[in-house]
N, CA, C and O atoms as a MOPAC input file, in Angstrom:
PM7 MOZYME 1SCF
protein

 N    -25.95400 1    -7.70400 1    22.75400 1
 C    -24.57600 1    -7.45400 1    22.36600 1
 C    -24.52100 1    -6.17200 1    21.53900 1
 O    -25.30100 1    -5.99700 1    20.60300 1
 N    -23.61800 1    -5.29700 1    21.88100 1
 C    -23.44400 1    -4.03500 1    21.18700 1
 C    -22.45500 1    -4.23000 1    20.03900 1
 O    -21.31800 1    -4.64800 1    20.26100 1
 N    -22.88300 1    -3.92700 1    18.82100 1
 C    -22.02600 1    -4.16600 1    17.66300 1
 C    -21.54900 1    -2.86200 1    17.02900 1
 O    -21.44000 1    -2.76700 1    15.80600 1
 N    -21.26800 1    -1.87200 1    17.84700 1
 C    -20.76700 1    -0.60500 1    17.32300 1
 C    -19.32700 1    -0.77000 1    16.84500 1
 O    -18.53000 1    -1.49800 1    17.43700 1
 N    -19.02800 1    -0.07900 1    15.77000 1
 C    -17.65900 1    -0.06700 1    15.26100 1
 C    -17.05200 1     1.27800 1    15.62500 1
 O    -17.57800 1     2.33300 1    15.27100 1
 N    -15.95000 1     1.22100 1    16.32900 1
 C    -15.27800 1     2.44400 1    16.72900 1
 C    -14.10800 1     2.69000 1    15.78600 1
 O    -13.17900 1     1.88700 1    15.70000 1
 N    -14.17100 1     3.80300 1    15.08800 1
 C    -13.08500 1     4.16700 1    14.19600 1
 C    -12.10700 1     5.04300 1    14.96900 1
 O    -12.47300 1     6.10400 1    15.47500 1
 N    -10.88300 1     4.59400 1    15.05200 1
 C     -9.86700 1     5.32700 1    15.78000 1
 C     -8.93700 1     6.01200 1    14.79400 1
 O     -8.49300 1     5.40400 1    13.82000 1
 N     -8.64900 1     7.26900 1    15.04900 1
 C     -7.77000 1     8.04500 1    14.18300 1
 C     -6.51000 1     8.39200 1    14.94300 1
 O     -6.56600 1     8.90200 1    16.06200 1
 N     -5.37000 1     8.11400 1    14.32900 1
 C     -4.08200 1     8.48700 1    14.88700 1
 C     -3.77400 1     9.89200 1    14.37100 1
 O     -3.46400 1    10.07500 1    13.19300 1
 N     -3.86000 1    10.87900 1    15.25900 1
 C     -3.66200 1    12.27800 1    14.87100 1
 C     -2.19900 1    12.65200 1    15.05200 1
 O     -1.63300 1    12.50300 1    16.13500 1
 N     -1.59700 1    13.13900 1    13.97200 1
 C     -0.19400 1    13.54700 1    14.00000 1
 C     -0.15300 1    15.05500 1    14.17900 1
 O     -0.47800 1    15.81900 1    13.27100 1
 N      0.25900 1    15.46300 1    15.38000 1
 C      0.35400 1    16.88800 1    15.65800 1
 C      1.69800 1    17.27400 1    16.26800 1
 O      1.91400 1    18.43000 1    16.63000 1
 N      2.59600 1    16.30100 1    16.37800 1
 C      3.95700 1    16.57500 1    16.86600 1
 C      4.94900 1    15.74900 1    16.05900 1
 O      4.58900 1    14.78100 1    15.39000 1
 N      6.18700 1    16.15600 1    16.14200 1
 C      7.25300 1    15.42200 1    15.44300 1
 C      7.43400 1    14.02500 1    16.05100 1
 O      7.77700 1    13.07700 1    15.34500 1
 N      7.20400 1    13.90900 1    17.34700 1
 C      7.33700 1    12.62100 1    18.01800 1
 C      6.33600 1    11.59800 1    17.46000 1
 O      6.65400 1    10.41600 1    17.32600 1
 N      5.14500 1    12.06200 1    17.14400 1
 C      4.14900 1    11.14500 1    16.57800 1
 C      4.54300 1    10.70900 1    15.16700 1
 O      4.26300 1     9.57900 1    14.76700 1
 N      5.18400 1    11.58900 1    14.42200 1
 C      5.71000 1    11.19000 1    13.10800 1
 C      6.76900 1    10.10500 1    13.27400 1
 O      6.77200 1     9.10800 1    12.55200 1
 N      7.66800 1    10.31400 1    14.23600 1
 C      8.69200 1     9.29800 1    14.50400 1
 C      8.07000 1     7.98800 1    14.97400 1
 O      8.56400 1     6.90800 1    14.64900 1
 N      6.99200 1     8.08600 1    15.73600 1
 C      6.31500 1     6.89300 1    16.22800 1
 C      5.76200 1     6.06400 1    15.05900 1
 O      5.73600 1     4.83500 1    15.12500 1
 N      5.32400 1     6.73700 1    13.99800 1
 C      4.84800 1     6.02000 1    12.81000 1
 C      5.93800 1     5.12900 1    12.22600 1
 O      5.66300 1     4.02800 1    11.75000 1
 N      7.18800 1     5.62000 1    12.26700 1
 C      8.29500 1     4.85400 1    11.69900 1
 C      8.72400 1     3.67900 1    12.57800 1
 O      9.14400 1     2.63900 1    12.07000 1
 N      8.61600 1     3.84800 1    13.89700 1
 C      9.15300 1     2.81200 1    14.78400 1
 C      8.10400 1     1.84200 1    15.32200 1
 O      8.46000 1     0.80500 1    15.88200 1
 N      6.81400 1     2.16100 1    15.16400 1
 C      5.75600 1     1.31200 1    15.71800 1
 C      4.81000 1     0.82800 1    14.61700 1
 O      3.80300 1     1.47700 1    14.33200 1
 N      5.13300 1    -0.31300 1    13.99800 1
 C      4.28000 1    -0.79600 1    12.90800 1
 C      2.88700 1    -1.23900 1    13.36900 1
 O      1.99200 1    -1.40100 1    12.54000 1
 N      2.69400 1    -1.43600 1    14.65800 1
 C      1.39400 1    -1.87900 1    15.16200 1
 C      0.33700 1    -0.77600 1    15.09200 1
 O     -0.84900 1    -1.05200 1    15.27500 1
 N      0.74200 1     0.45600 1    14.83300 1
 C     -0.22400 1     1.55200 1    14.69800 1
 C     -1.25100 1     1.20400 1    13.62600 1
 O     -2.43200 1     1.52700 1    13.75700 1
 N     -0.79800 1     0.55300 1    12.58400 1
 C     -1.68600 1     0.17200 1    11.48200 1
 C     -2.84500 1    -0.69200 1    11.96600 1
 O     -3.93900 1    -0.63200 1    11.40400 1
 N     -2.61800 1    -1.48300 1    12.99100 1
 C     -3.64400 1    -2.39900 1    13.47500 1
 C     -4.47700 1    -1.81200 1    14.60600 1
 O     -5.57100 1    -2.30000 1    14.89100 1
 N     -3.96800 1    -0.77300 1    15.25000 1
 C     -4.71100 1    -0.15700 1    16.35200 1
 C     -5.59500 1     1.00000 1    15.88200 1
 O     -6.56300 1     1.35600 1    16.55300 1
 N     -5.26000 1     1.58500 1    14.72900 1
 C     -5.99400 1     2.74700 1    14.22900 1
 C     -6.50200 1     2.47600 1    12.82100 1
 O     -5.86700 1     1.76600 1    12.04100 1
 N     -7.66300 1     3.05600 1    12.50800 1
 C     -8.25900 1     2.87800 1    11.19100 1
 C     -7.86900 1     3.99500 1    10.22700 1
 O     -8.13700 1     3.90800 1     9.02900 1
 N     -7.24000 1     5.03700 1    10.74900 1
 C     -6.99300 1     6.22100 1     9.94800 1
 C     -5.80900 1     6.98700 1    10.53000 1
 O     -5.57600 1     6.97300 1    11.73800 1
 N     -5.06600 1     7.65500 1     9.65000 1
 C     -3.97600 1     8.52800 1    10.07300 1
 C     -4.31500 1     9.92400 1     9.58300 1
 O     -4.66600 1    10.11000 1     8.41800 1
 N     -4.21200 1    10.90900 1    10.47300 1
 C     -4.55500 1    12.28200 1    10.10200 1
 C     -3.42700 1    13.21300 1    10.53100 1
 O     -3.00000 1    13.19600 1    11.68600 1
 N     -2.94600 1    14.02900 1     9.58700 1
 C     -1.93800 1    15.03500 1     9.90300 1
 C     -2.68100 1    16.32400 1    10.21300 1
 O     -3.43200 1    16.83200 1     9.38100 1
 N     -2.47000 1    16.84700 1    11.40200 1
 C     -3.13600 1    18.07500 1    11.82900 1
 C     -2.64800 1    19.25300 1    10.99000 1
 O     -1.44300 1    19.45200 1    10.83700 1
 N     -3.57900 1    20.02900 1    10.44800 1
 C     -3.20500 1    21.15600 1     9.58400 1
 C     -2.51700 1    22.28500 1    10.35300 1
 O     -1.83100 1    23.10600 1     9.74400 1
 N     -2.68300 1    22.34400 1    11.66500 1
 C     -1.95500 1    23.35600 1    12.43400 1
 C     -0.49200 1    22.96000 1    12.60800 1
 O      0.36200 1    23.80500 1    12.87600 1
 N     -0.21200 1    21.66600 1    12.45300 1
 C      1.16000 1    21.16400 1    12.55100 1
 C      1.88100 1    21.28500 1    11.20800 1
 O      3.00600 1    21.78000 1    11.13800 1
 N      1.22700 1    20.83300 1    10.15700 1
 C      1.75900 1    20.94800 1     8.79300 1
 C      0.60900 1    21.45200 1     7.92700 1
 O     -0.42400 1    20.79000 1     7.82800 1
 N      0.77800 1    22.62900 1     7.29200 1
 C     -0.32800 1    23.23800 1     6.53800 1
 C     -0.96100 1    22.33200 1     5.47500 1
 O     -2.17000 1    22.40500 1     5.25500 1
 N     -0.18300 1    21.49600 1     4.82300 1
 C     -0.72700 1    20.60100 1     3.78900 1
 C     -1.18400 1    19.28800 1     4.41100 1
 O     -1.08100 1    18.23200 1     3.78700 1
 N     -1.68800 1    19.35400 1     5.63600 1
 C     -2.04600 1    18.15100 1     6.37900 1
 C     -3.14200 1    17.31800 1     5.75600 1
 O     -3.08100 1    16.09000 1     5.80600 1
 N     -4.15300 1    17.95600 1     5.16300 1
 C     -5.25900 1    17.19200 1     4.56800 1
 C     -4.76700 1    16.34800 1     3.39900 1
 O     -5.11200 1    15.17300 1     3.27500 1
 N     -3.96100 1    16.96400 1     2.54700 1
 C     -3.42100 1    16.22000 1     1.40000 1
 C     -2.45100 1    15.13900 1     1.87600 1
 O     -2.44700 1    14.02100 1     1.35900 1
 N     -1.63400 1    15.48700 1     2.86400 1
 C     -0.67700 1    14.52000 1     3.40900 1
 C     -1.40200 1    13.34500 1     4.05400 1
 O     -0.96200 1    12.20200 1     3.92800 1
 N     -2.49600 1    13.61000 1     4.73700 1
 C     -3.27500 1    12.54200 1     5.38000 1
 C     -3.80500 1    11.55600 1     4.35100 1
 O     -3.72900 1    10.34200 1     4.53900 1
 N     -4.33800 1    12.08800 1     3.27400 1
 C     -4.90100 1    11.23200 1     2.22300 1
 C     -3.82100 1    10.31900 1     1.63300 1
 O     -4.04500 1     9.12300 1     1.44900 1
 N     -2.65500 1    10.89200 1     1.34100 1
 C     -1.56500 1    10.11400 1     0.75300 1
 C     -0.99700 1     9.11700 1     1.75800 1
 O     -0.71900 1     7.97200 1     1.40100 1
 N     -0.82100 1     9.53600 1     3.00500 1
 C     -0.31900 1     8.62500 1     4.03000 1
 C     -1.23500 1     7.41400 1     4.19700 1
 O     -0.76100 1     6.28000 1     4.26200 1
 N     -2.54100 1     7.65200 1     4.26500 1
 C     -3.49000 1     6.55400 1     4.41600 1
 C     -3.45700 1     5.62900 1     3.21000 1
 O     -3.55400 1     4.41000 1     3.35300 1
 N     -3.32200 1     6.20200 1     2.02900 1
 C     -3.27800 1     5.39700 1     0.80500 1
 C     -2.13200 1     4.39200 1     0.86400 1
 O     -2.31900 1     3.21500 1     0.55600 1
 N     -0.96000 1     4.84800 1     1.25500 1
 C      0.20400 1     3.96200 1     1.28100 1
 C      0.28000 1     3.12700 1     2.56200 1
 O      0.71200 1     1.97500 1     2.52200 1
 N     -0.13300 1     3.69400 1     3.68800 1
 C     -0.02500 1     2.99900 1     4.96900 1
 C     -0.93200 1     1.77300 1     5.01400 1
 O     -0.54400 1     0.73400 1     5.54800 1
 N     -2.13100 1     1.88700 1     4.45900 1
 C     -3.09600 1     0.79600 1     4.51700 1
 C     -3.21200 1     0.03600 1     3.18800 1
 O     -4.19100 1    -0.67400 1     2.95900 1
 N     -2.21700 1     0.18800 1     2.32500 1
 C     -2.21900 1    -0.51000 1     1.04300 1
 C     -2.03300 1    -2.01100 1     1.25400 1
 O     -1.27200 1    -2.44000 1     2.12100 1
 N     -2.74600 1    -2.80500 1     0.44100 1
 C     -2.63100 1    -4.26300 1     0.57800 1
 C     -1.92600 1    -4.90600 1    -0.61400 1
 O     -1.62600 1    -6.10000 1    -0.57500 1
 N     -1.65600 1    -4.14300 1    -1.66600 1
 C     -0.96100 1    -4.68600 1    -2.83100 1
 C     -1.86800 1    -5.40400 1    -3.80900 1
 O     -1.38400 1    -5.95800 1    -4.79600 1
 N     -3.16000 1    -5.41300 1    -3.56700 1
 C     -4.08800 1    -6.15700 1    -4.42400 1
 C     -4.17900 1    -5.56800 1    -5.83000 1
 O     -4.29900 1    -6.31100 1    -6.80400 1
 N     -4.12300 1    -4.25600 1    -5.94300 1
 C     -4.18800 1    -3.62000 1    -7.25700 1
 C     -3.03400 1    -4.04600 1    -8.14300 1
 O     -3.22600 1    -4.38900 1    -9.31000 1
 N     -1.83300 1    -4.02300 1    -7.58200 1
 C     -0.65100 1    -4.43800 1    -8.33900 1
 C     -0.71100 1    -5.93200 1    -8.63000 1
 O     -0.35200 1    -6.36100 1    -9.72600 1
 N     -1.15100 1    -6.71300 1    -7.68000 1
 C     -1.29000 1    -8.15100 1    -7.88800 1
 C     -2.26100 1    -8.45600 1    -9.02100 1
 O     -2.00500 1    -9.33600 1    -9.84300 1
 N     -3.37000 1    -7.73200 1    -9.06300 1
 C     -4.35000 1    -7.91200 1   -10.14000 1
 C     -3.77100 1    -7.56600 1   -11.50000 1
 O     -4.02000 1    -8.26500 1   -12.48200 1
 N     -3.00300 1    -6.49600 1   -11.55800 1
 C     -2.36900 1    -6.10700 1   -12.82500 1
 C     -1.38000 1    -7.17200 1   -13.28800 1
 O     -1.30300 1    -7.47900 1   -14.47800 1
 N     -0.63000 1    -7.73000 1   -12.35100 1
 C      0.30800 1    -8.80200 1   -12.70500 1
 C     -0.43300 1   -10.03500 1   -13.22400 1
 O      0.00300 1   -10.65900 1   -14.19200 1
 N     -1.54800 1   -10.38500 1   -12.58600 1
 C     -2.31800 1   -11.56000 1   -13.01200 1
 C     -2.86800 1   -11.35400 1   -14.42900 1
 O     -2.74300 1   -12.23400 1   -15.28000 1
 N     -3.46800 1   -10.20500 1   -14.67300 1
 C     -4.03700 1    -9.92100 1   -16.00200 1
 C     -2.94300 1    -9.95000 1   -17.06700 1
 O     -3.12400 1   -10.52700 1   -18.13900 1
 N     -1.79900 1    -9.31800 1   -16.76100 1
 C     -0.69200 1    -9.29500 1   -17.72600 1
 C     -0.18000 1   -10.69700 1   -18.01400 1
 O      0.03300 1   -11.05400 1   -19.17200 1
 N      0.01900 1   -11.49200 1   -16.97400 1
 C      0.52900 1   -12.85500 1   -17.19500 1
 C     -0.50500 1   -13.72600 1   -17.89200 1
 O     -0.15200 1   -14.58300 1   -18.70300 1
 N     -1.78500 1   -13.51200 1   -17.58100 1
 C     -2.84800 1   -14.27400 1   -18.23500 1
 C     -2.88000 1   -13.97500 1   -19.73200 1
 O     -2.95800 1   -14.89000 1   -20.55000 1
 N     -2.82000 1   -12.70700 1   -20.08200 1
 C     -2.81500 1   -12.32700 1   -21.49900 1
 C     -1.57500 1   -12.85800 1   -22.21300 1
 O     -1.65900 1   -13.34600 1   -23.34000 1
 N     -0.42400 1   -12.75700 1   -21.54800 1
 C      0.81200 1   -13.26000 1   -22.16200 1
 C      0.75700 1   -14.77600 1   -22.34800 1
 O      1.15700 1   -15.28800 1   -23.39400 1
 N      0.26800 1   -15.48900 1   -21.34600 1
 C      0.20700 1   -16.95000 1   -21.43100 1
 C     -0.79200 1   -17.40800 1   -22.48800 1
 O     -0.50800 1   -18.33300 1   -23.24900 1
 N     -1.96100 1   -16.76800 1   -22.54100 1
 C     -2.95400 1   -17.13600 1   -23.55100 1
 C     -2.42200 1   -16.83100 1   -24.95200 1
 O     -2.62400 1   -17.61000 1   -25.88400 1
 N     -1.74400 1   -15.69300 1   -25.09200 1
 C     -1.13900 1   -15.34400 1   -26.39000 1
 C     -0.10800 1   -16.38700 1   -26.79900 1
 O     -0.06800 1   -16.81100 1   -27.95400 1
 N      0.72700 1   -16.79800 1   -25.84400 1
 C      1.76000 1   -17.80300 1   -26.15300 1
 C      1.12100 1   -19.13300 1   -26.54000 1
 O      1.57500 1   -19.79300 1   -27.47600 1
 N      0.07200 1   -19.52700 1   -25.82400 1
 C     -0.60900 1   -20.78100 1   -26.15900 1
 C     -1.31000 1   -20.68600 1   -27.51700 1
 O     -1.34100 1   -21.65600 1   -28.27400 1
 N     -1.86600 1   -19.52200 1   -27.81400 1
 C     -2.55500 1   -19.34600 1   -29.10000 1
 C     -1.56500 1   -19.38900 1   -30.26300 1
 O     -1.86100 1   -19.96900 1   -31.30700 1
 N     -0.40100 1   -18.78100 1   -30.08900 1
 C      0.61000 1   -18.75700 1   -31.14700 1
 C      1.19100 1   -20.14100 1   -31.38200 1
 O      1.41000 1   -20.53500 1   -32.52700 1
 N      1.43900 1   -20.87500 1   -30.31800 1
 C      2.05700 1   -22.19700 1   -30.45800 1
 C      1.03500 1   -23.30300 1   -30.70700 1
 O      1.41500 1   -24.43600 1   -31.00100 1
 N     -0.25000 1   -22.99200 1   -30.59400 1
 C     -1.33300 1   -23.97200 1   -30.78800 1
 C     -1.14900 1   -25.21500 1   -29.91200 1
 O     -1.37200 1   -26.34300 1   -30.35300 1
 N     -0.73900 1   -24.98000 1   -28.66300 1
 C     -0.49600 1   -26.11800 1   -27.77000 1
 C     -1.46200 1   -26.09400 1   -26.58700 1
 O     -1.05900 1   -25.95400 1   -25.43200 1
 N     -2.75000 1   -26.23500 1   -26.90800 1
 C     -3.77100 1   -26.24300 1   -25.87800 1
 C     -3.90400 1   -27.65200 1   -25.30200 1
 O     -4.57700 1   -28.51000 1   -25.87300 1
 N     -3.26100 1   -27.87100 1   -24.18000 1
 C     -3.36600 1   -29.15700 1   -23.50400 1
 C     -3.74000 1   -28.92400 1   -22.04800 1
 O     -3.66800 1   -27.79900 1   -21.55400 1
 N     -4.13100 1   -29.96900 1   -21.38000 1
 C     -4.47400 1   -29.86700 1   -19.95900 1
 C     -3.24300 1   -29.45600 1   -19.15400 1
 O     -3.34100 1   -28.65700 1   -18.22200 1
 N     -2.10000 1   -29.99900 1   -19.51500 1
 C     -0.85100 1   -29.66400 1   -18.82400 1
 C     -0.54700 1   -28.17100 1   -18.96900 1
 O     -0.18900 1   -27.51300 1   -17.99300 1
 N     -0.68900 1   -27.64300 1   -20.17500 1
 C     -0.41800 1   -26.22200 1   -20.40000 1
 C     -1.44300 1   -25.32500 1   -19.70400 1
 O     -1.10900 1   -24.23400 1   -19.24200 1
 N     -2.67300 1   -25.78500 1   -19.63300 1
 C     -3.69900 1   -25.02200 1   -18.90400 1
 C     -3.35100 1   -24.97300 1   -17.41300 1
 O     -3.52400 1   -23.94100 1   -16.76400 1
 N     -2.86600 1   -26.08300 1   -16.88200 1
 C     -2.42300 1   -26.10200 1   -15.47600 1
 C     -1.24600 1   -25.17400 1   -15.25200 1
 O     -1.18500 1   -24.47200 1   -14.24300 1
 N     -0.31600 1   -25.16800 1   -16.18600 1
 C      0.82200 1   -24.24500 1   -16.08800 1
 C      0.36600 1   -22.79700 1   -16.15100 1
 O      0.89100 1   -21.93800 1   -15.44100 1
 N     -0.62500 1   -22.52900 1   -17.01400 1
 C     -1.16800 1   -21.17800 1   -17.12800 1
 C     -1.73900 1   -20.72600 1   -15.78200 1
 O     -1.49700 1   -19.59800 1   -15.35000 1
 N     -2.48600 1   -21.59200 1   -15.13000 1
 C     -3.08000 1   -21.26300 1   -13.82500 1
 C     -1.97600 1   -21.04200 1   -12.78600 1
 O     -2.05000 1   -20.10800 1   -11.98800 1
 N     -0.97200 1   -21.88700 1   -12.79900 1
 C      0.13800 1   -21.74200 1   -11.85700 1
 C      0.89100 1   -20.43500 1   -12.07900 1
 O      1.21900 1   -19.73200 1   -11.12300 1
 N      1.16200 1   -20.11400 1   -13.32800 1
 C      1.87100 1   -18.86900 1   -13.65700 1
 C      1.05300 1   -17.65500 1   -13.20300 1
 O      1.60400 1   -16.70600 1   -12.64600 1
 N     -0.23900 1   -17.68800 1   -13.43900 1
 C     -1.09900 1   -16.56900 1   -13.00900 1
 C     -1.10800 1   -16.43000 1   -11.48900 1
 O     -1.04000 1   -15.32000 1   -10.96200 1
 N     -1.19300 1   -17.54900 1   -10.79300 1
 C     -1.18900 1   -17.52400 1    -9.32900 1
 C      0.12700 1   -16.94700 1    -8.80200 1
 O      0.12400 1   -16.07900 1    -7.92900 1
 N      1.23900 1   -17.42700 1    -9.33000 1
 C      2.55200 1   -16.95200 1    -8.87700 1
 C      2.77500 1   -15.48100 1    -9.23500 1
 O      3.37500 1   -14.73300 1    -8.46300 1
 N      2.29500 1   -15.07900 1   -10.39100 1
 C      2.45800 1   -13.66700 1   -10.75700 1
 C      1.59700 1   -12.77400 1    -9.86100 1
 O      1.97600 1   -11.64100 1    -9.56700 1
 N      0.44400 1   -13.28000 1    -9.42900 1
 C     -0.38400 1   -12.52600 1    -8.48200 1
 C      0.32600 1   -12.33700 1    -7.15700 1
 O      0.29400 1   -11.25000 1    -6.58000 1
 N      0.96800 1   -13.39300 1    -6.66900 1
 C      1.74300 1   -13.27600 1    -5.42300 1
 C      2.90500 1   -12.29800 1    -5.59300 1
 O      3.16400 1   -11.47100 1    -4.71900 1
 N      3.59800 1   -12.40100 1    -6.72200 1
 C      4.70600 1   -11.47700 1    -6.98800 1
 C      4.20700 1   -10.04300 1    -7.06600 1
 O      4.82600 1    -9.13300 1    -6.51400 1
 N      3.08600 1    -9.84200 1    -7.75300 1
 C      2.51000 1    -8.49800 1    -7.86300 1
 C      2.10600 1    -7.93400 1    -6.51900 1
 O      2.30400 1    -6.74900 1    -6.25100 1
 N      1.54400 1    -8.77200 1    -5.67900 1
 C      1.15400 1    -8.32800 1    -4.33500 1
 C      2.39000 1    -7.91000 1    -3.53800 1
 O      2.38000 1    -6.88300 1    -2.85900 1
 N      3.45100 1    -8.71200 1    -3.62300 1
 C      4.69800 1    -8.37300 1    -2.91500 1
 C      5.29300 1    -7.07300 1    -3.44300 1
 O      5.76000 1    -6.23800 1    -2.66700 1
 N      5.27500 1    -6.90400 1    -4.75500 1
 C      5.79500 1    -5.66300 1    -5.35500 1
 C      4.95800 1    -4.47000 1    -4.90200 1
 O      5.50800 1    -3.42500 1    -4.55500 1
 N      3.63300 1    -4.61800 1    -4.90200 1
 C      2.74500 1    -3.54000 1    -4.47200 1
 C      2.95200 1    -3.15500 1    -3.02000 1
 O      2.98300 1    -1.97000 1    -2.69000 1
 N      3.09400 1    -4.14200 1    -2.15300 1
 C      3.33300 1    -3.86500 1    -0.73100 1
 C      4.68100 1    -3.18800 1    -0.50900 1
 O      4.79400 1    -2.25600 1     0.28900 1
 N      5.69800 1    -3.66200 1    -1.21800 1
 C      7.03200 1    -3.08100 1    -1.08300 1
 C      7.04300 1    -1.63600 1    -1.56000 1
 O      7.62300 1    -0.76600 1    -0.91000 1
 N      6.40300 1    -1.38300 1    -2.69500 1
 C      6.34000 1    -0.02200 1    -3.24200 1
 C      5.58800 1     0.91200 1    -2.29500 1
 O      6.02700 1     2.03500 1    -2.05000 1
 N      4.45300 1     0.44700 1    -1.76400 1
 C      3.66500 1     1.27200 1    -0.84600 1
 C      4.45700 1     1.58800 1     0.41700 1
 O      4.41800 1     2.71600 1     0.90900 1
 N      5.17300 1     0.60300 1     0.94300 1
 C      5.97100 1     0.83100 1     2.15300 1
 C      7.09100 1     1.83400 1     1.88200 1
 O      7.37600 1     2.69600 1     2.71300 1
 N      7.72000 1     1.71400 1     0.72000 1
 C      8.77900 1     2.65100 1     0.33900 1
 C      8.22900 1     4.07500 1     0.23600 1
 O      8.81500 1     5.00600 1     0.78900 1
 N      7.10400 1     4.25100 1    -0.47100 1
 C      6.51300 1     5.58100 1    -0.64200 1
 C      6.04900 1     6.15200 1     0.69900 1
 O      6.18200 1     7.35100 1     0.94500 1
 N      5.50300 1     5.28900 1     1.56800 1
 C      5.02000 1     5.73500 1     2.85800 1
 C      6.18100 1     6.22900 1     3.72900 1
 O      6.09500 1     7.29600 1     4.33800 1
 N      7.26900 1     5.44500 1     3.78500 1
 C      8.43100 1     5.85700 1     4.58700 1
 C      9.04300 1     7.14000 1     4.04700 1
 O      9.44800 1     8.01100 1     4.81700 1
 N      9.11100 1     7.25600 1     2.73700 1
 C      9.65000 1     8.46300 1     2.10800 1
 C      8.80300 1     9.68000 1     2.49100 1
 O      9.34300 1    10.74700 1     2.78600 1
 N      7.48800 1     9.52000 1     2.48600 1
 C      6.61400 1    10.63600 1     2.83600 1
 C      6.73300 1    11.01000 1     4.30900 1
 O      6.76000 1    12.19500 1     4.64200 1
 N      6.80400 1    10.01900 1     5.19800 1
 C      6.94200 1    10.31100 1     6.63200 1
 C      8.25300 1    11.05400 1     6.88300 1
 O      8.28600 1    12.01200 1     7.65500 1
 N      9.33200 1    10.61500 1     6.23600 1
 C     10.62500 1    11.29900 1     6.39900 1
 C     10.55900 1    12.73600 1     5.88100 1
 O     11.15800 1    13.63700 1     6.46800 1
 N      9.83200 1    12.94800 1     4.78400 1
 C      9.65500 1    14.30100 1     4.24300 1
 C      8.86400 1    15.16900 1     5.22600 1
 O      9.19000 1    16.34000 1     5.42200 1
 N      7.83000 1    14.59600 1     5.84100 1
 C      7.05600 1    15.34500 1     6.83400 1
 C      7.89700 1    15.66100 1     8.06600 1
 O      7.75100 1    16.72800 1     8.66200 1
 N      8.77500 1    14.73700 1     8.44900 1
 C      9.67600 1    15.00300 1     9.57800 1
 C     10.60200 1    16.16700 1     9.22900 1
 O     10.84500 1    17.03800 1    10.06400 1
 N     11.11500 1    16.18300 1     8.00700 1
 C     11.97600 1    17.29700 1     7.57300 1
 C     11.20200 1    18.60500 1     7.60400 1
 O     11.71600 1    19.61500 1     8.08600 1
 N      9.97400 1    18.60300 1     7.09700 1
 C      9.16100 1    19.81600 1     7.10000 1
 C      8.90900 1    20.30500 1     8.52400 1
 O      8.96900 1    21.50500 1     8.79400 1
 N      8.62900 1    19.38100 1     9.42500 1
 C      8.32200 1    19.78500 1    10.80300 1
 C      9.55900 1    20.29300 1    11.52700 1
 O      9.45500 1    21.18100 1    12.37300 1
 N     10.72500 1    19.74700 1    11.20900 1
 C     11.92900 1    20.18400 1    11.90400 1
 C     12.52300 1    21.46500 1    11.32000 1
 O     13.25900 1    22.18000 1    11.99900 1
 N     12.19700 1    21.75100 1    10.05000 1
 C     12.73600 1    22.97300 1     9.44100 1
 C     11.90300 1    24.18800 1     9.79000 1
 O     12.30100 1    25.32300 1     9.52900 1
 N     10.74400 1    23.94400 1    10.38300 1
 C      9.89200 1    25.07200 1    10.76800 1
 C      8.90300 1    25.46400 1     9.68900 1
 O      8.04900 1    26.31900 1     9.92200 1
 N      8.99600 1    24.85100 1     8.49400 1
 C      8.06900 1    25.17300 1     7.41600 1
 C      6.67400 1    24.67700 1     7.71100 1
 O      5.69100 1    25.25100 1     7.24200 1
 N      6.58600 1    23.63400 1     8.47200 1
 C      5.28300 1    23.04900 1     8.75300 1
 C      4.64800 1    23.56200 1    10.01900 1
 O      3.50900 1    23.20100 1    10.31400 1
 N      5.33300 1    24.38700 1    10.77800 1
 C      4.79600 1    24.81900 1    12.05600 1
 C      4.18500 1    26.18200 1    12.00500 1
 O      3.69000 1    26.67500 1    13.01800 1

């Protein structure tokens, strides 16, 4: 059995491919990387790095920050009130879990917003002739 991993790159070298990024969400699952051709848009290398950062974001970083923040807040509240019980410990775990889910959703939403904003900016650059 051959276990080679094929890395596929979606190369953006036309305005149509930029539009395809907006209308075809399955690109994320068919390609491992997005690359903006520098002959199409001069700042392509920097744009590629930023596009990949937001396009393949999973929200885990934001989720982790939410969990740590809620954990510190909950432990502080329990320490101040001196109410260390099994019930409160269970609530602490539940609050941390829910805040992690909320953080992940916030992270994914933010990444999608930034990604769409960047693709629209690249479309503007390509249509104005600045990127060609």
